[in-house]
C-alpha positions in Angstrom: -11.3 6.6 13.9 -14.3 6.0 11.8 -13.8 2.2 12.0 -13.7 2.4 15.8 -17.0 4.5 15.8 -18.7 1.9 13.5 -17.5 -1.0 15.7 -18.6 0.7 18.8 -22.0 1.3 17.3 -22.3 -2.3 16.4 -21.2 -3.6 19.8 -23.7 -1.3 21.5 -26.6 -2.7 19.5 -28.2 -5.2 21.9 -30.7 -6.4 19.3 -28.3 -7.9 16.8 -25.3 -10.1 17.1 -22.7 -9.3 14.5 -20.3 -11.8 13.0 -16.8 -10.7 12.0 -18.0 -10.6 8.4 -20.9 -8.3 9.4 -18.5 -6.0 11.2 -16.2 -5.8 8.1 -19.2 -5.1 5.9 -20.5 -2.3 8.2 -17.0 -0.7 8.3 -16.6 -0.9 4.6 -20.0 0.7 4.0 -19.1 3.6 6.2 -15.7 4.0 4.5 -17.2 3.9 1.0 -19.5 6.8 1.9 -16.4 9.0 2.4 -14.5 7.5 -0.6 -11.9 5.5 1.4 -10.6 2.1 0.5 -12.1 -1.1 2.0 -10.4 -2.8 4.9 -9.7 -6.5 5.4 -11.0 -8.8 8.0 -7.6 -8.8 9.7 -7.7 -5.0 10.1 -11.1 -5.3 11.8 -9.8 -8.1 14.1 -6.8 -5.9 15.0 -9.2 -3.0 15.7 -11.3 -5.2 18.0 -8.2 -6.3 19.9 -7.2 -2.7 20.4 -10.7 -1.8 21.6 -10.7 -4.8 24.1 -7.3 -3.7 25.5 -8.7 -0.2 26.3 
């Protein structure tokens, strides 16, 4: 759920265009704050596909 919230926040930011690597970095920063393991680029790509489907 946290990853979706971070991705949503990034996509709503009209003043910055995020690359996939930027999105992975943003998600991993948020996950590190709550002591969770980092995620891969593939995981973020799958999350984006799910968000687009909804």
